[in-house]
C-alpha positions as CSV (number, residue, x, y, z in Angstrom):
1,M,0.0,0.0,0.0
2,S,1.5,3.3,-1.1
3,R,2.1,6.2,1.3
4,N,-0.5,8.4,-0.6
5,T,-3.1,5.7,-0.3
6,I,-2.5,5.4,3.5
7,R,-2.6,9.2,3.8
8,L,-5.9,9.3,1.9
9,L,-7.4,6.6,4.1
10,I,-6.4,8.4,7.3
11,I,-7.9,11.7,6.0
12,L,-11.1,10.1,5.0
13,G,-11.3,8.2,8.3
14,I,-10.7,11.3,10.3
15,I,-13.4,13.2,8.4
16,S,-15.8,10.3,8.9
17,I,-15.1,9.9,12.6
18,T,-15.3,13.6,13.1
19,G,-18.7,13.7,11.3
20,I,-20.0,10.8,13.4
21,I,-18.8,12.4,16.7
22,A,-20.3,15.8,15.7
23,V,-23.7,14.2,14.8
24,Q,-23.6,12.1,18.0
25,A,-22.8,15.2,20.1
26,Y,-25.6,17.1,18.4
27,W,-28.3,14.5,19.1
28,V,-27.1,13.9,22.7
29,R,-27.4,17.6,23.3
30,R,-30.9,17.6,21.7
31,A,-31.9,14.6,23.9
32,F,-30.6,16.3,26.9
33,D,-32.4,19.5,26.1
34,L,-35.6,17.5,25.6
35,K,-35.2,15.8,29.0
36,E,-34.5,19.1,30.6
37,Q,-37.7,20.5,29.1
38,Q,-39.7,17.6,30.3
39,F,-38.2,17.9,33.8
40,R,-39.1,21.6,33.9
41,Q,-42.7,20.9,32.9
42,T,-43.0,18.1,35.4
43,V,-41.5,20.2,38.2
44,M,-43.9,23.1,37.3
45,V,-46.9,20.8,37.3
46,A,-45.9,19.3,40.7
47,L,-45.3,22.7,42.3
48,R,-48.5,24.1,41.0
49,N,-50.4,21.2,42.4
50,V,-48.7,21.7,45.7
51,A,-49.7,25.4,45.7
52,N,-53.2,24.6,44.7
53,G,-53.5,22.0,47.4
54,I,-52.3,24.5,50.0
55,S,-54.9,27.1,48.8
56,K,-57.7,24.5,49.1
57,S,-56.5,23.5,52.6
58,F,-56.6,27.1,53.8
59,K,-59.7,27.9,51.7
60,V,-58.2,30.8,49.8
61,S,-58.5,31.5,46.1
62,Q,-56.0,29.7,43.9
63,I,-53.3,31.7,42.2
64,E,-53.3,31.5,38.4
65,N,-49.5,31.1,37.9
66,P,-47.9,30.5,41.3
67,V,-44.7,29.0,40.1
68,S,-41.7,31.0,38.8
69,Q,-38.4,29.6,37.7
70,L,-35.4,31.7,38.8
71,S,-32.7,29.4,37.4
72,S,-32.3,26.1,35.7
73,D,-32.5,24.2,39.0
74,Y,-34.3,26.7,41.3
75,Y,-38.1,27.4,41.5
76,V,-40.2,29.6,43.8
77,V,-43.9,29.2,44.5
78,N,-46.2,32.0,45.5
79,L,-48.3,31.6,48.7
80,R,-51.0,33.7,50.3
81,V,-50.7,32.2,53.7
82,P,-47.8,31.3,56.0
83,L,-46.9,27.6,56.0
84,D,-45.2,25.2,58.4
85,A,-42.0,23.4,57.1
86,D,-43.2,19.9,58.0
87,I,-46.4,20.3,56.1
88,L,-44.6,21.6,53.0
89,E,-42.1,18.8,53.1
90,H,-44.9,16.2,53.2
91,L,-46.8,17.9,50.4
92,L,-43.7,18.1,48.2
93,T,-42.7,14.5,48.8
94,E,-46.1,13.1,48.0
95,E,-46.5,15.2,44.8
96,F,-43.0,14.4,43.6
97,K,-43.7,10.7,44.1
98,K,-46.8,11.0,42.0
99,Q,-44.9,12.8,39.2
100,N,-42.1,10.1,39.5
101,L,-39.4,12.7,40.3
102,H,-36.8,10.6,42.0
103,T,-34.1,13.1,42.5
104,D,-32.6,15.1,45.4
105,F,-34.2,18.4,46.2
106,E,-34.0,21.0,49.0
107,Y,-36.6,23.5,50.1
108,G,-36.9,26.6,52.2
109,I,-39.7,29.0,53.3
110,Y,-39.5,32.8,53.2
111,D,-39.9,34.5,56.5
112,C,-41.0,38.1,56.1
113,D,-40.1,39.0,59.7
114,T,-36.4,38.2,59.1
115,D,-36.4,38.8,55.4
116,K,-34.7,35.5,54.9
117,I,-35.5,32.1,53.6
118,V,-35.5,29.6,56.4
119,Y,-33.9,26.4,55.1
120,G,-36.0,23.3,55.5
121,A,-34.0,20.2,54.5
122,L,-32.3,18.2,51.8
123,I,-34.5,15.3,50.6
124,N,-32.6,12.6,48.7
125,A,-33.9,10.5,45.8
126,N,-35.4,8.0,48.3
127,Y,-37.3,10.8,50.0
128,E,-35.2,10.7,53.1
129,S,-34.7,14.0,54.9
130,D,-31.4,15.4,55.9
131,T,-31.4,18.5,58.1
132,T,-27.7,18.4,59.2
133,Q,-26.6,20.8,56.6
134,V,-28.0,24.2,56.2
135,R,-27.7,25.9,52.8
136,A,-28.6,29.4,51.6
137,L,-31.4,29.6,49.0
138,P,-31.8,32.7,46.8
139,K,-34.5,35.3,47.7
140,T,-36.8,37.1,45.2
141,D,-38.9,40.3,45.4
142,K,-41.6,38.9,43.2
143,F,-43.7,37.5,46.1
144,L,-44.6,38.4,49.6
145,N,-45.0,34.8,50.9
146,Y,-43.3,32.0,49.0
147,F,-41.2,28.9,49.3
148,G,-38.3,27.9,47.2
149,V,-37.2,24.4,45.8
150,R,-33.8,23.6,44.3
151,F,-32.7,20.5,42.6
152,P,-28.8,20.2,43.2
153,S,-28.5,16.9,41.3
154,K,-30.5,17.9,38.2
155,T,-27.7,17.5,35.7
156,S,-26.7,14.0,36.8
157,Y,-30.3,13.0,37.1
158,L,-31.0,14.0,33.5
159,A,-27.8,12.3,32.3
160,S,-28.9,9.1,34.0
161,R,-32.1,9.1,32.0
162,L,-30.1,9.2,28.7
163,D,-29.2,5.5,28.8
164,I,-29.5,4.8,25.1
165,W,-27.7,7.9,24.1
166,L,-24.8,7.3,26.6
167,I,-24.5,3.7,25.3
168,S,-24.4,4.9,21.7
169,S,-21.8,7.6,22.7
170,L,-19.7,4.9,24.3
171,I,-19.9,2.8,21.2
172,T,-18.8,5.8,19.2
173,L,-15.8,6.3,21.4
174,V,-14.9,2.6,21.1
175,V,-15.1,2.9,17.3
176,T,-13.0,6.0,17.4
177,A,-10.4,4.4,19.6
178,F,-10.3,1.3,17.4
179,F,-9.9,3.5,14.3
180,G,-7.0,5.4,16.0
181,Y,-5.4,2.1,17.0
182,S,-5.8,0.7,13.5
183,M,-4.2,3.7,12.0
184,F,-1.3,3.4,14.5
185,V,-0.9,-0.2,13.6
186,I,-1.0,0.5,9.8
187,L,1.6,3.3,10.1
188,K,3.8,1.2,12.3
189,Q,3.6,-1.8,9.9
190,K,4.3,0.6,7.0
191,R,7.3,1.9,8.8
192,L,8.5,-1.5,9.6
193,S,8.0,-2.6,6.0
194,E,10.2,0.3,4.8
195,V,12.8,-0.4,7.5
196,Q,12.9,-4.1,6.5
197,R,13.2,-3.2,2.9
198,D,16.1,-0.8,3.5
199,F,17.7,-3.5,5.8
200,V,17.5,-6.1,3.1
201,N,18.9,-3.7,0.5
202,N,21.7,-2.7,2.8
203,M,22.5,-6.3,3.8
204,T,22.6,-7.3,0.2
205,H,24.9,-4.5,-0.7
206,E,27.1,-5.1,2.4
207,F,27.4,-8.8,1.7
208,Q,28.1,-8.3,-2.1
209,T,31.2,-6.2,-1.5
210,P,33.3,-8.7,0.6
211,I,32.0,-11.6,-1.4
212,S,33.1,-10.0,-4.7
213,T,36.4,-9.0,-3.2
214,I,37.0,-12.6,-2.0
215,R,36.0,-14.0,-5.4
216,V,38.5,-11.7,-7.1
217,A,41.3,-12.6,-4.6
218,T,40.7,-16.3,-5.0
219,D,40.8,-16.0,-8.8
220,V,44.2,-14.3,-8.4
221,L,45.4,-17.0,-6.0
222,A,44.2,-19.7,-8.4
223,Q,46.7,-18.5,-11.0
224,P,50.0,-20.7,-11.0
225,A,52.2,-17.6,-11.4
226,I,51.2,-16.3,-7.9
227,L,53.4,-18.9,-6.3
228,N,56.4,-17.1,-7.7
229,Q,55.3,-13.8,-6.1
230,P,55.3,-14.3,-2.3
231,E,54.5,-10.6,-1.5
232,R,51.6,-10.5,-3.8
233,L,50.4,-13.9,-2.4
234,K,50.6,-12.6,1.1
235,K,48.7,-9.5,0.2
236,Y,45.8,-11.4,-1.3
237,V,45.7,-13.8,1.5
238,Q,45.4,-10.9,3.9
239,I,42.6,-9.4,1.8
240,I,40.7,-12.6,2.0
241,R,41.2,-12.8,5.8
242,Q,40.0,-9.2,6.2
243,E,36.9,-9.6,4.1
244,N,36.2,-12.9,5.8
245,N,36.4,-11.2,9.2
246,R,34.2,-8.5,7.9
247,L,31.5,-11.0,6.8
248,K,31.9,-12.7,10.2
249,N,31.3,-9.4,12.0
250,Q,28.3,-8.6,9.9
251,V,26.7,-12.0,10.5
252,E,27.4,-11.8,14.2
253,S,25.8,-8.4,14.3
254,V,22.6,-9.7,12.9
255,L,22.7,-12.8,15.1
256,H,23.3,-10.8,18.2
257,T,20.3,-8.6,17.4
258,A,18.1,-11.6,16.8
259,R,19.1,-13.0,20.2
260,L,18.4,-9.7,21.9
261,E,15.0,-9.5,20.1
262,R,14.1,-12.9,21.6
263,G,15.2,-11.8,25.0
264,K,18.0,-14.3,25.1
265,L,20.8,-12.0,26.2
266,E,23.1,-13.9,28.5
267,L,26.0,-12.0,30.0
268,D,29.1,-13.8,31.3
269,I,30.1,-11.1,33.9
270,Q,33.7,-11.5,35.1
271,L,36.4,-9.2,36.3
272,Q,38.1,-7.5,33.3
273,E,40.9,-5.0,32.8
274,L,39.4,-2.2,30.6
275,H,42.6,-0.8,29.2
276,S,44.0,-4.1,28.0
277,L,40.7,-4.9,26.4
278,I,40.7,-1.6,24.5
279,N,44.2,-2.2,23.3
280,E,43.2,-5.7,22.1
281,V,40.2,-4.3,20.2
282,T,42.3,-1.5,18.6
283,E,45.3,-3.6,17.8
284,G,43.9,-4.7,14.5
285,I,42.5,-1.2,13.7
286,K,45.7,0.8,14.2
287,A,47.2,-0.3,11.0
288,E,44.0,0.6,9.1
289,L,43.5,4.0,10.6
290,E,47.3,4.8,11.1
291,D,47.5,8.2,12.6
292,G,43.7,8.6,12.7
293,L,43.3,6.7,15.9
294,Q,44.3,8.4,19.2
295,I,44.1,6.5,22.5
296,V,44.3,8.4,25.8
297,L,43.9,6.2,28.7
298,N,44.0,8.3,31.9
299,A,41.9,6.1,34.2
300,T,43.9,4.7,37.1
301,K,41.3,2.3,38.4
302,T,40.6,0.1,35.4
303,S,39.2,-3.1,36.7
304,I,35.5,-3.7,35.9
305,Y,33.0,-6.5,35.9
306,A,31.7,-7.1,32.4
307,D,31.1,-9.6,29.7
308,R,34.4,-9.6,27.8
309,T,33.0,-10.6,24.3
310,H,30.0,-8.1,24.4
311,L,32.2,-5.2,25.8
312,M,34.7,-5.8,23.0
313,N,31.9,-5.7,20.5
314,V,30.6,-2.4,22.0
315,V,34.0,-0.7,21.7
316,R,34.4,-2.1,18.1
317,N,31.0,-0.9,17.1
318,L,31.6,2.6,18.5
319,I,34.9,2.8,16.6
320,D,33.3,1.4,13.4
321,N,30.5,3.9,13.7
322,A,33.0,6.8,14.2
323,V,34.9,5.7,11.1
324,K,31.8,5.3,8.9
325,Y,30.5,8.9,9.6
326,S,33.9,10.6,9.3
327,P,35.6,12.0,6.3
328,K,38.8,10.5,4.9
329,P,41.1,10.1,6.7
330,P,39.1,9.6,9.9
331,H,40.1,10.9,13.3
332,V,38.9,8.7,16.2
333,K,39.8,9.3,19.8
334,I,39.3,6.9,22.7
335,E,39.6,8.2,26.3
336,T,39.1,6.9,29.8
337,H,39.1,8.6,33.1
338,N,37.8,7.8,36.6
339,E,34.8,9.6,38.0
340,G,33.9,8.7,41.6
341,D,33.4,5.0,41.7
342,S,32.9,4.7,38.0
343,I,35.2,4.7,35.0
344,V,34.1,6.8,31.9
345,M,35.0,5.7,28.4
346,T,34.6,8.1,25.5
347,V,34.7,7.4,21.8
348,S,34.8,10.6,19.8
349,D,35.3,11.6,16.2
350,K,35.5,14.6,13.9
351,G,32.8,13.4,11.5
352,I,29.7,14.8,10.1
353,G,27.9,14.9,13.5
354,I,24.3,14.2,14.3
355,A,21.3,16.6,14.3
356,Q,19.7,17.2,17.6
357,D,16.4,15.8,16.5
358,Q,18.2,12.6,15.3
359,I,20.1,11.8,18.6
360,G,17.1,10.3,20.2
361,K,16.6,7.8,17.4
362,I,20.1,6.6,16.7
363,F,19.8,3.7,19.2
364,D,16.6,2.4,17.5
365,K,17.0,-0.9,15.6
366,F,17.7,-0.5,11.9
367,Y,17.8,3.3,12.2
368,R,20.5,5.1,10.2
369,V,21.3,8.8,10.3
370,P,20.3,10.3,6.9
371,T,23.4,11.2,4.9
372,G,22.0,11.9,1.5
373,N,22.5,8.4,0.0
374,I,21.3,5.2,1.6
375,H,24.4,3.3,0.6
376,N,27.2,5.9,1.1
377,V,27.6,4.7,4.7
378,K,28.0,1.0,5.2
379,G,26.0,-0.9,7.9
380,F,22.7,-2.3,8.8
381,G,21.6,0.2,11.5
382,L,22.2,-2.5,14.2
383,G,25.4,-1.4,15.8
384,L,24.2,1.3,18.1
385,S,21.0,-0.6,18.9
386,Y,23.3,-3.5,20.1
387,V,25.5,-1.1,22.0
388,M,22.5,0.3,23.9
389,Q,21.2,-3.2,24.8
390,I,24.6,-4.3,26.1
391,V,25.0,-1.1,28.1
392,K,21.5,-1.6,29.6
393,G,22.3,-5.2,30.3
394,H,25.3,-4.2,32.4
395,K,23.3,-1.4,34.1
396,W,25.6,1.3,32.8
397,T,24.7,4.5,31.1
398,I,25.5,6.0,27.7
399,D,25.3,9.6,26.6
400,V,25.7,11.3,23.2
401,Q,27.0,14.7,22.5
402,S,27.0,15.9,18.8
403,E,26.6,18.8,16.5
404,I,26.3,18.9,12.7
405,G,29.8,19.3,11.3
406,N,31.6,19.0,14.6
407,G,31.7,15.3,15.2
408,S,30.2,13.1,17.9
409,R,31.0,11.9,21.4
410,F,29.7,8.6,22.8
411,I,30.2,8.5,26.6
412,I,29.8,5.3,28.6
413,K,29.8,5.5,32.3
414,I,30.8,2.1,33.8
415,K,30.2,1.2,37.4
416,Q,33.2,-0.5,39.0
């Protein structure tokens, strides 16, 4: 699947999901408004019935429109006679039961002598009274004698009556999450596919070079006249040995990564002498780099516990990486010094450097810093990933300092 096709699918999917969510939100809001309107009508009817019942009990004329809504959850009811709080609570409870209003409400009666609303009680959804808390209810100048009723849980009560809409909204969210996850998986698989393709291309290119060199060298050695040219014979034997080691290192790099991927990293931790190990690794590189390799070993305490083979591979990979990304001739420097109870090993170069936005990716498997041509720098993109795994396996730390055009420094802090 091409990148443009994936991009088109993502855009269409986002538009579709956005449209569905917008429509869903619109209808949920409409449903909530409808429930709120029904709630208001029910409350108005119930409070009017209570007011009319009070008028009948005291044999006074009924008020045409006794109920007034001051806010979305607060109502006041006009009265022509003073009223006891217990009587009002009983009337409200009975009327709300008839109207099937099972939600919390609180009430208060206006006292004209004190010009305050005397708080009655909070009645819960089971019509149980709670008088332990006293809350202030707003006053109004519209009536002389009145009582107020507030519904503090109105929003949650209305939301609980939107079951089908809440379920459909939940389904929409699940679909949206599934779509997002699917897009994530598709993009991840696309990236992995591109990485694997690049890896296969690089691996083919890397294997072809030493194989071709070995084939040419063996053809030369197959000539009878080569026996009379010992220096030339030695040279081509050395070429075959170098290319064979190169192939061996490449295969080992892939195999090490495969083992790490399967979680089969086994470290043979033993006491090692870091400086002698560094000298052993660089012994075969000195002739190749000549004056381009500088070794400054300032550490005085050099004994560490480490896996010898893996640590040698780490040093070798860091040097190879420095050489790959350096101009010809390369300049690589290896340093050590003690820092507290640790020994710090630094491998630096004067190469092309790494952009700041790339530093966080260089330890990812198969990742290679862009250099303008996929094949102008040899390698599989496995070396630094392997280095990071070994460093983590030893519980050490690694840091990278780099600037474009000013080279890079890889700093490993080894606990002794």
